[in-house]
C-alpha positions, 0 to 999 in steps of 0.5 A: 073635152069633158075629161080635160075639164074634169082634170082642170077641176081636179087640179083646182080642187087639189090646190084649194084643199092643200091651201086649206090644209096649210091654213089649218096647220097654221092655226093648230099649234102641234101642226105648225111648221117652225122650221125654215124647211118646206114640207109636204102638207099633212092632208091625212093628219088634218082630215082625220082630225089628229092634233088639229085645233078644236075652235070653230073656224079651224074645224070649218076650214077642215070640213071644207078641205074634206069636202074638196077631197071627197069631190076629187074622189067623186070625179075620179069615180065618175070618170072611171065609170064613164071609161068603163061603160064606154060612153 
Protein backbone atom coordinates (compact mmCIF):
# COMPACT_ATOMS: atom_id res chain seq x y z
CA UNK A 1 0.00 0.00 0.00
CA UNK A 2 2.76 2.42 0.94
CA UNK A 3 4.78 1.58 -2.18
CA UNK A 4 1.74 2.32 -4.34
CA UNK A 5 1.31 5.73 -2.72
CA UNK A 6 5.01 6.46 -3.14
CA UNK A 7 4.79 5.46 -6.80
CA UNK A 8 1.94 7.90 -7.31
CA UNK A 9 3.91 10.59 -5.49
CA UNK A 10 6.94 9.89 -7.70
CA UNK A 11 4.84 10.13 -10.86
CA UNK A 12 3.30 13.40 -9.71
CA UNK A 13 6.72 14.84 -8.83
CA UNK A 14 8.17 13.81 -12.20
CA UNK A 15 5.26 15.31 -14.15
CA UNK A 16 5.48 18.58 -12.22
CA UNK A 17 9.28 18.68 -12.69
CA UNK A 18 8.82 18.22 -16.44
CA UNK A 19 6.21 20.99 -16.51
CA UNK A 20 8.58 23.34 -14.66
CA UNK A 21 11.39 22.36 -17.05
CA UNK A 22 9.18 23.27 -20.02
CA UNK A 23 8.40 26.65 -18.43
CA UNK A 24 12.11 27.32 -17.93
CA UNK A 25 12.82 26.32 -21.53
CA UNK A 26 10.11 28.70 -22.78
CA UNK A 27 11.59 31.56 -20.76
CA UNK A 28 15.17 30.88 -21.94
CA UNK A 29 15.98 32.06 -25.45
CA UNK A 30 18.64 29.44 -26.20
CA UNK A 31 16.50 26.52 -24.98
CA UNK A 32 13.24 27.51 -26.66
CA UNK A 33 11.86 25.05 -29.21
CA UNK A 34 11.08 26.98 -32.40
CA UNK A 35 10.25 23.92 -34.49
CA UNK A 36 6.88 22.24 -34.63
CA UNK A 37 8.42 18.89 -33.70
CA UNK A 38 7.97 17.78 -30.10
CA UNK A 39 11.12 16.95 -28.16
CA UNK A 40 12.07 15.56 -24.79
CA UNK A 41 12.53 18.03 -21.91
CA UNK A 42 16.11 19.03 -21.21
CA UNK A 43 16.06 18.20 -17.50
CA UNK A 44 19.84 17.85 -17.15
CA UNK A 45 20.57 21.04 -19.08
CA UNK A 46 18.13 23.05 -16.98
CA UNK A 47 19.25 21.45 -13.70
CA UNK A 48 22.90 22.30 -14.42
CA UNK A 49 21.90 25.87 -15.39
CA UNK A 50 23.35 25.72 -18.91
CA UNK A 51 21.82 28.22 -21.36
CA UNK A 52 19.12 29.15 -18.81
CA UNK A 53 17.93 32.74 -18.49
CA UNK A 54 19.34 34.43 -15.40
CA UNK A 55 16.27 36.40 -14.29
CA UNK A 56 14.90 35.75 -10.81
CA UNK A 57 11.61 34.15 -11.88
CA UNK A 58 13.27 31.64 -14.21
CA UNK A 59 15.82 30.70 -11.56
CA UNK A 60 13.01 30.21 -9.03
CA UNK A 61 11.29 27.82 -11.45
CA UNK A 62 14.58 25.97 -11.92
CA UNK A 63 15.06 25.65 -8.15
CA UNK A 64 11.54 24.24 -7.83
CA UNK A 65 12.34 21.68 -10.51
CA UNK A 66 15.56 20.69 -8.74
CA UNK A 67 13.68 20.30 -5.44
CA UNK A 68 11.22 17.94 -7.10
CA UNK A 69 14.03 15.89 -8.67
CA UNK A 70 15.75 15.64 -5.27
CA UNK A 71 12.47 14.50 -3.71
CA UNK A 72 12.22 11.76 -6.36
CA UNK A 73 15.72 10.63 -5.44
CA UNK A 74 14.94 10.69 -1.72
CA UNK A 75 11.81 8.60 -2.21
CA UNK A 76 13.79 6.12 -4.29
CA UNK A 77 16.45 5.80 -1.59
CA UNK A 78 13.82 5.40 1.12
CA UNK A 79 11.97 2.68 -0.80
CA UNK A 80 15.22 0.80 -1.45
CA UNK A 81 16.25 1.04 2.22
CA UNK A 82 12.87 -0.31 3.31
CA UNK A 83 13.12 -3.15 0.78
CA UNK A 84 16.69 -3.90 1.86
CA UNK A 85 15.89 -4.03 5.57
CA UNK A 86 12.71 -6.03 4.99
CA UNK A 87 10.44 -3.83 7.11
